[in-house]
C-alpha positions as CSV (number, residue, x, y, z in Angstrom):
1,M,207.3,174.4,110.1
2,S,207.0,171.5,112.5
3,D,209.9,169.1,113.3
4,Q,207.5,166.3,113.9
5,P,207.8,163.4,111.5
6,D,205.1,162.7,109.1
7,A,202.3,160.4,110.2
8,P,202.6,156.8,109.0
9,E,200.8,156.1,105.7
10,P,197.5,154.4,106.2
11,V,197.3,150.8,104.9
12,D,194.2,149.1,103.8
13,E,193.2,146.6,106.4
14,G,192.0,144.2,103.7
15,A,195.3,144.3,101.7
16,F,197.7,141.5,101.7
17,G,201.0,140.5,100.1
18,I,202.9,143.4,98.6
19,D,199.9,145.8,98.9
20,A,200.2,145.5,102.7
21,F,203.6,147.3,102.6
22,S,203.4,150.9,103.6
23,L,205.8,153.6,102.2
24,D,208.1,153.2,105.3
25,D,208.1,149.5,104.9
26,R,209.1,149.8,101.3
27,L,211.9,152.1,102.1
28,R,213.2,149.8,104.8
29,L,213.7,147.1,102.4
30,F,216.9,148.8,101.1
31,H,218.5,149.1,104.5
32,F,220.6,146.1,103.8
33,A,222.3,148.0,100.9
34,A,223.5,150.8,103.3
35,A,224.2,148.8,106.5
36,E,227.7,148.2,107.8
37,K,227.7,144.6,106.8
38,R,226.1,145.3,103.4
39,H,228.6,143.0,101.6
40,E,227.6,140.1,103.7
41,Y,223.9,140.8,103.4
42,L,224.4,140.9,99.6
43,W,226.1,137.6,99.4
44,L,223.5,136.0,101.7
45,L,220.7,137.2,99.5
46,R,222.6,136.0,96.4
47,A,222.6,132.6,98.1
48,F,218.9,132.8,98.6
49,D,218.5,133.8,95.0
50,R,220.4,130.8,93.9
51,G,218.3,128.5,96.0
52,R,215.2,130.2,94.5
53,A,216.5,129.5,91.0
54,N,216.9,125.8,92.0
55,Y,213.3,125.7,93.4
56,Q,214.5,125.7,96.9
57,V,212.3,128.3,98.2
58,L,212.3,127.7,102.1
59,L,215.8,127.8,103.5
60,H,217.0,127.0,107.0
61,A,220.2,128.7,108.4
62,S,222.2,125.5,107.6
63,D,220.8,125.5,104.0
64,A,222.0,129.1,103.6
65,I,225.4,128.2,104.8
66,G,225.6,125.4,102.4
67,L,224.6,127.6,99.5
68,L,227.3,130.2,100.6
69,E,230.0,127.5,100.6
70,R,229.0,126.7,97.0
71,L,229.1,130.4,96.1
72,T,232.6,130.6,97.7
73,A,233.9,128.1,95.4
74,E,233.0,130.3,92.4
75,H,233.3,133.7,94.1
76,P,235.9,133.9,96.9
77,A,234.4,137.1,98.2
78,A,231.4,135.2,99.4
79,G,233.6,133.6,102.1
80,A,233.7,136.8,104.0
81,V,230.2,136.2,105.4
82,G,230.4,135.5,109.1
83,E,227.6,134.2,111.3
84,V,224.5,133.8,109.3
85,Q,221.8,133.7,111.9
86,P,222.1,137.5,113.0
87,L,222.0,138.5,109.3
88,L,218.9,136.4,108.7
89,D,217.1,137.9,111.7
90,A,218.0,141.5,110.5
91,L,216.7,140.8,107.0
92,A,213.5,139.4,108.5
93,D,213.1,142.6,110.6
94,W,213.4,144.7,107.4
95,Q,210.8,142.4,105.8
96,V,213.2,141.5,103.0
97,L,212.9,137.8,104.1
98,D,209.8,136.1,105.5
99,R,210.4,134.0,108.7
100,S,208.2,131.1,109.5
101,Y,208.3,128.2,112.0
102,D,209.1,124.7,110.8
103,G,208.1,122.1,113.3
104,T,209.1,119.2,111.1
105,R,212.8,119.8,111.9
106,A,212.3,119.1,115.6
107,A,213.6,115.7,116.6
108,N,212.7,116.1,120.4
109,L,211.0,118.4,122.7
110,A,214.2,120.5,123.4
111,E,214.6,121.2,119.6
112,Y,210.9,122.0,119.4
113,R,211.4,124.7,122.1
114,N,214.4,126.0,120.3
115,R,212.2,127.4,117.5
116,H,213.5,126.2,114.1
117,Y,212.9,128.9,111.7
118,V,213.0,128.8,107.8
119,Y,213.3,131.8,105.7
120,Q,212.2,132.9,102.1
121,F,212.1,136.0,100.0
122,T,209.1,138.2,100.5
123,Q,207.7,139.5,97.2
124,A,208.7,143.1,97.9
125,G,212.0,141.9,99.3
126,Y,212.9,140.0,96.2
127,R,212.1,143.1,94.1
128,A,214.3,145.2,96.2
129,Y,217.2,142.8,95.9
130,R,216.8,142.6,92.2
131,A,216.7,146.4,92.0
132,V,220.1,146.5,93.8
133,E,221.4,143.8,91.5
134,D,220.4,145.8,88.4
135,V,222.2,148.8,89.7
136,L,225.4,146.8,90.5
137,G,225.2,145.0,87.1
138,A,224.5,148.0,85.0
139,R,227.0,148.5,82.1
140,L,227.6,151.0,79.4
141,E,226.3,148.6,76.8
142,D,222.8,148.9,78.3
143,A,222.7,152.6,77.0
144,Q,222.0,152.2,73.3
145,L,219.2,153.2,70.9
146,S,217.3,150.2,69.3
147,R,216.7,150.7,65.6
148,L,215.8,147.1,64.9
149,V,212.5,147.3,66.7
150,F,210.7,149.4,64.1
151,P,210.0,146.5,61.7
152,D,208.6,144.4,64.6
153,I,206.4,147.3,65.8
154,L,205.0,147.8,62.3
155,G,204.3,144.1,62.0
156,D,202.6,144.1,65.4
157,L,200.4,147.0,64.4
158,H,199.3,145.3,61.2
159,A,198.6,142.1,63.1
160,L,196.6,144.0,65.9
161,A,194.4,145.5,63.2
162,E,193.8,142.0,61.6
163,A,193.1,140.5,65.1
164,N,190.6,143.2,66.0
165,T,188.8,142.8,62.7
166,A,188.6,139.1,63.2
167,G,187.5,139.5,66.8
168,D,190.4,137.5,68.2
169,A,190.5,138.9,71.8
170,E,193.6,136.9,72.9
171,E,195.6,138.0,69.9
172,V,194.6,141.6,70.5
173,Y,195.7,141.2,74.1
174,R,199.1,139.8,73.1
175,K,199.8,142.3,70.4
176,L,198.8,145.3,72.6
177,G,200.9,144.0,75.5
178,R,203.9,143.4,73.3
179,L,203.6,147.0,71.7
180,D,203.4,148.5,75.3
181,S,206.4,146.6,76.5
182,V,208.5,147.3,73.4
183,L,207.7,151.1,73.7
184,N,208.6,151.1,77.3
185,E,211.9,149.4,76.7
186,M,212.7,151.9,73.8
187,A,211.9,154.9,76.0
188,Q,214.1,153.5,78.8
189,R,217.0,152.8,76.4
190,A,216.7,156.3,74.9
191,A,216.8,157.9,78.4
192,R,219.8,155.9,79.5
193,F,221.5,156.7,76.1
194,Y,221.1,160.5,76.5
195,L,222.1,160.3,80.1
196,M,225.3,158.5,79.1
197,L,226.0,161.3,76.5
198,G,225.6,163.9,79.3
199,D,228.0,162.0,81.5
200,L,230.5,161.8,78.7
201,A,230.2,165.5,78.1
202,R,230.9,166.3,81.7
203,T,233.9,164.0,81.9
204,N,235.6,164.7,78.6
205,D,237.9,167.3,80.1
206,A,239.2,164.9,82.6
207,R,239.3,161.8,80.3
208,P,239.4,163.0,76.6
209,E,240.8,159.6,75.5
210,V,237.4,158.0,76.5
211,F,235.5,160.3,74.2
212,L,238.0,160.0,71.3
213,A,237.8,156.2,71.5
214,H,234.0,156.1,71.2
215,K,233.2,159.1,69.0
216,D,233.0,157.2,65.7
217,T,230.8,154.4,67.2
218,L,228.5,157.0,68.8
219,L,228.1,159.1,65.7
220,A,227.4,156.0,63.4
221,H,224.9,154.6,65.9
222,M,223.0,157.9,66.2
223,R,223.0,158.5,62.4
224,E,221.7,154.9,61.7
225,F,219.0,155.3,64.4
226,T,217.9,158.7,63.0
227,A,217.8,157.3,59.4
228,E,215.6,154.3,60.4
229,L,213.4,156.4,62.5
230,G,212.8,158.9,59.7
231,R,212.0,156.1,57.2
232,Y,209.6,154.2,59.5
233,A,207.8,157.2,61.2
234,P,205.2,157.7,58.3
235,L,204.6,153.9,58.0
236,L,204.0,153.5,61.7
237,A,201.6,156.5,61.8
238,E,199.6,155.0,59.0
239,A,199.6,151.6,60.7
240,V,198.2,153.2,63.9
241,E,195.5,155.0,62.0
242,K,194.5,151.7,60.2
243,A,194.4,149.9,63.6
244,A,192.2,152.7,65.1
245,A,189.9,152.5,62.1
246,T,189.0,148.9,63.1
247,G,187.4,150.1,66.3
248,V,189.4,151.4,69.3
249,E,186.7,150.7,71.9
250,R,186.3,147.1,70.7
251,M,190.0,146.6,70.8
252,I,190.2,147.8,74.4
253,E,187.3,145.6,75.4
254,Y,189.0,142.6,73.7
255,A,192.2,143.2,75.6
256,A,190.6,143.8,78.9
257,E,188.5,140.6,78.5
258,A,191.7,138.5,77.9
259,D,193.6,140.2,80.7
260,E,194.2,137.6,83.5
261,R,195.1,140.0,86.3
262,L,192.9,138.7,89.1
263,F,193.0,141.8,91.5
264,R,192.0,144.3,88.9
265,S,188.3,145.1,88.4
266,P,186.9,145.2,84.9
267,A,186.7,148.9,84.9
268,D,190.4,149.2,86.0
269,R,191.5,146.9,83.3
270,L,189.6,148.8,80.7
271,E,191.1,152.1,81.8
272,D,194.5,150.6,81.9
273,W,194.4,149.3,78.3
274,R,192.9,152.6,77.1
275,H,195.8,154.4,78.7
276,R,198.2,152.0,76.9
277,W,196.5,152.6,73.5
278,D,196.7,156.3,74.1
279,G,200.4,155.9,74.7
280,I,200.9,154.1,71.3
281,V,198.9,156.9,69.6
282,H,201.0,159.6,71.3
283,W,204.1,157.8,70.2
284,F,203.4,157.5,66.5
285,A,200.1,159.0,65.4
286,E,200.4,162.6,66.6
287,R,202.0,164.1,63.5
288,E,203.5,167.3,64.9
289,H,204.1,166.4,68.6
290,S,204.6,162.8,68.7
291,E,207.3,161.0,70.8
292,T,209.0,159.8,67.6
293,E,209.4,163.4,66.4
294,R,210.8,164.3,69.8
295,L,213.1,161.3,69.8
296,Q,214.4,162.3,66.4
297,D,214.9,165.9,67.4
298,A,216.8,164.7,70.6
299,T,219.1,162.5,68.5
300,V,219.9,165.2,66.0
301,T,220.7,167.6,68.9
302,A,222.9,164.8,70.4
303,I,224.8,164.5,67.2
304,R,225.5,168.3,67.2
305,S,226.6,168.1,70.8
306,V,229.0,165.1,70.0
307,L,230.5,167.1,67.1
308,A,230.9,170.2,69.3
309,L,232.7,168.0,71.9
310,L,234.9,166.5,69.3
311,R,235.9,170.0,68.1
312,R,236.8,171.1,71.6
313,V,238.6,168.0,72.6
314,T,240.6,168.0,69.4
315,E,241.5,171.7,69.8
316,A,242.6,171.1,73.5
317,R,244.9,168.2,72.5
318,R,246.3,169.8,69.3
319,G,249.3,171.2,71.2
320,G,250.4,167.8,72.4
321,V,249.2,168.0,75.9
322,S,245.7,168.1,77.5
323,R,244.2,170.8,79.5
324,E,244.5,168.6,82.6
325,S,248.2,168.2,82.1
326,Q,248.7,171.9,81.6
327,L,246.9,172.8,84.9
328,R,248.8,170.2,86.8
329,H,252.1,171.6,85.6
330,L,250.9,175.1,86.5
331,A,250.0,174.0,90.0
332,Q,253.4,172.4,90.4
333,W,255.0,175.7,89.4
334,F,253.0,177.6,92.0
335,T,254.1,175.1,94.7
336,S,257.7,175.4,93.7
337,C,257.7,179.2,94.1
338,E,260.2,180.3,96.8
339,S,258.4,183.5,97.8
340,D,255.1,185.2,97.5
341,E,256.6,187.8,95.1
342,D,257.6,184.9,92.7
343,A,254.0,183.5,93.0
344,H,252.4,186.9,92.3
345,A,254.8,187.3,89.2
346,L,253.8,183.8,88.0
347,F,250.1,184.6,88.5
348,Q,250.5,187.9,86.6
349,A,252.3,186.2,83.8
350,V,249.8,183.4,83.4
351,F,246.4,185.2,83.9
352,G,247.4,188.7,83.0
353,L,244.8,190.3,85.4
354,G,247.0,193.4,85.9
355,A,247.4,194.2,82.2
356,P,245.3,196.9,80.5
357,R,241.6,196.3,80.1
358,H,241.7,196.2,76.4
359,I,244.2,193.4,76.4
360,A,242.0,191.2,78.6
361,V,238.8,191.6,76.5
362,P,237.8,188.1,75.2
363,Y,236.5,187.2,71.7
364,A,232.8,187.0,71.2
365,D,233.2,183.3,70.3
366,P,236.4,182.1,71.9
367,E,236.2,178.7,70.0
368,Q,236.8,180.4,66.6
369,I,240.3,181.4,67.6
370,P,242.6,178.5,68.7
371,S,244.4,179.2,72.0
372,R,247.8,178.4,70.5
373,T,247.4,181.1,67.8
374,S,249.7,184.2,68.3
375,W,248.2,187.5,69.0
376,W,250.0,188.8,65.9
377,E,248.2,186.3,63.6
378,A,244.8,186.3,65.3
379,E,242.0,188.6,64.3
380,P,241.8,191.8,66.5
381,V,239.2,192.1,69.3
382,E,236.5,194.8,68.8
383,L,236.7,197.3,71.7
384,A,233.9,199.7,72.9
385,R,234.8,203.4,72.7
386,T,233.9,203.9,76.3
387,L,236.3,201.3,77.4
388,V,239.2,202.9,75.4
389,Q,238.4,206.4,76.6
390,S,237.3,206.1,80.2
391,G,238.2,202.4,81.1
392,R,234.5,201.7,81.9
393,T,232.5,199.0,80.2
394,P,229.5,200.3,78.1
395,A,226.2,200.3,79.9
396,L,223.3,198.4,78.4
397,H,220.7,200.5,76.6
398,G,217.5,199.7,74.8
399,P,217.5,198.0,71.4
400,G,218.5,200.1,68.4
401,R,216.1,201.2,65.7
402,I,215.2,198.6,63.3
403,E,215.2,199.6,59.7
404,R,212.3,198.1,57.9
405,N,211.9,197.9,54.1
406,D,208.1,197.5,53.9
407,A,208.1,197.7,50.1
408,Q,210.5,194.8,49.8
409,R,208.6,192.8,52.4
410,V,205.3,193.3,50.5
411,L,207.1,192.2,47.2
412,L,208.5,189.0,48.7
413,R,205.1,188.2,50.3
414,A,203.3,188.7,47.0
415,E,205.9,186.4,45.2
416,Q,205.5,183.8,48.0
417,L,201.7,183.8,47.6
418,K,201.9,183.6,43.9
419,E,204.3,180.5,44.1
420,Q,201.9,178.8,46.6
421,T,198.8,179.4,44.3
422,E,200.7,178.1,41.4
423,R,201.8,175.0,43.1
424,R,198.3,174.4,44.5
425,S,196.7,175.0,41.0
426,A,199.2,172.6,39.4
427,A,198.5,169.9,42.0
428,N,194.7,170.3,41.4
429,A,195.3,170.1,37.7
430,L,197.1,166.7,38.3
431,A,194.3,165.4,40.4
432,S,191.5,166.4,37.9
433,D,193.2,165.7,34.5
434,G,195.5,162.9,35.5
435,V,199.1,162.4,34.5
436,Y,198.8,160.1,31.5
437,G,197.8,161.0,28.0
438,R,199.0,164.6,28.0
439,T,202.2,166.6,28.3
440,L,202.6,168.2,31.8
441,D,203.7,171.8,31.9
442,E,206.5,173.2,34.0
443,P,204.5,173.9,37.3
444,E,202.7,170.5,37.0
445,T,206.1,168.8,36.4
446,R,207.5,170.4,39.6
447,A,204.4,169.4,41.6
448,L,204.6,165.8,40.3
449,L,208.2,165.4,41.2
450,A,207.6,166.8,44.7
451,L,204.8,164.4,45.3
452,L,206.9,161.5,43.8
453,D,209.7,162.4,46.2
454,V,207.5,162.2,49.2
455,A,205.9,158.9,48.1
456,L,209.2,157.2,47.4
457,A,210.7,158.4,50.7
458,A,207.8,156.7,52.5
459,R,208.1,153.5,50.4
460,V,210.2,151.5,52.9
461,P,209.9,147.7,52.7
462,A,209.2,146.5,56.3
463,S,208.8,143.0,54.7
464,R,210.1,141.3,51.6
465,S,207.4,142.9,49.3
466,V,205.9,146.3,48.9
467,T,202.3,146.6,47.7
468,A,201.8,150.4,47.5
469,A,203.1,153.7,48.7
470,S,201.7,157.1,48.9
471,G,202.7,160.8,49.6
472,A,200.6,163.9,50.2
473,A,201.4,167.6,49.6
474,H,199.5,170.7,48.4
475,G,196.1,169.2,49.3
476,V,196.5,166.1,47.0
477,R,197.7,162.6,47.4
478,L,200.0,160.6,45.0
479,T,199.6,156.8,45.1
480,L,202.2,154.3,43.7
481,T,200.6,151.0,42.7
482,P,202.3,148.0,41.2
483,A,201.6,147.6,37.5
484,E,202.8,145.2,34.8
485,G,205.4,146.5,32.5
486,S,206.3,150.2,32.6
487,T,204.3,153.5,32.5
488,T,205.5,156.8,30.9
489,V,204.5,160.3,31.8
490,D,205.2,163.0,29.3
491,T,206.5,166.4,30.6
492,V,208.0,169.6,29.2
493,R,211.4,168.3,30.6
494,G,211.1,164.9,28.8
495,R,209.6,161.5,29.5
496,L,209.5,159.9,33.0
497,H,209.5,156.1,32.8
498,L,208.3,154.1,35.8
499,D,209.2,150.4,35.8
500,G,206.4,148.3,37.4
501,L,204.6,151.3,38.9
502,R,201.5,153.4,38.0
503,L,200.8,156.9,39.4
504,E,197.4,158.0,40.6
505,V,196.8,161.6,41.9
506,T,193.7,162.2,44.0
507,V,192.3,165.0,46.1
């Protein structure tokens, strides 16, 4: 391998603005965050940011000093900034600031020759500064799952379908852009939340009080999010399908037509909006491998992990002291030993590595037996015969013979196929003969209740009123429609009264 540095990245000669920044130029933007005077650079850039907020874009060195003095009145740490001019020159060399000449400040020829410069943020430099500020201002409250966005997403999908049907290109552009931004924010929030759980799991041994203080809030938050996601997932998938039915290509063309990005060709804009729509479909409409399903699985896994952490932390603190405190006391005992013999004796008493092998064999699942339980009260450990007789651990061999009961397997499979056939026949009978005007037998009653359970689970009011709901199983679909009064279905188990609803079973 060669030790020579990589060749500089080629830059398009026709590029300007932020596109003219090569990879090395973009990395150099963050030099101020690692420099020796990084705190001074940061406060100076904060002064430029305050001037930018007040529409004071071009700043002379004296203007920057004035803004720093005002910052010092609010934040005394800003007063540590020394001479400003060297800092400005360094930031200009790193292309965080743009330096230009201002001849209007020259009152005479001598001042004109002294080159009065004014400074402002470059586009890339301002992004680098904001990235550093985002990292410095990050808080634990930013890592949370957002469950209140699901009604908004559902409403935007319905509005998108209506706008596409009406041919309103600007409304299609607005709704698609809003959906894309909401999904990006939800994905980032979920990623930060699960990273926060990982950090909490790694630090719970050192700081168990942090975990114990937040466990109830974490569990309630995750359970509420899982419940909302499970309720809205079928509605969101149906809304995406309805929006796609109005014409995906026409929708993408409308969005690209209203797109106001000047430096994107029409083909690039079409490809970009097609990619965004594919992301929406991947989030909600792919039934088995959608991102909503993965998000729900990840949340359920996180709930199990938090409960496991709670069990371990509670068990460790049940004796009145934490594991950290126990290890600190043990280290102090080792330090206080007067001789090596005393240290060896303490080591033998604590870890017991010199004891017989059968005493040091651990349990298969150590968490089932609390560490404070006496050996006389705990369950015995299973020992291998080779370990007891020869002191050697048993060698690994191939898997043992599996006893198969083929007759029982055939019987169970036949019963399973019979039940499936019976459920499918009952569902087809409901679709062909209807549910009203006759008495449903036991298989038809079970099929109807199963379909009704699925339909009612999906019947979530995203607005103040619900027009209809449906559920599908066994190859048929049950639709709940509003009706005046109440309807009654006769079954072998009794009568089923539905207030304000009517059932319709179709294939």
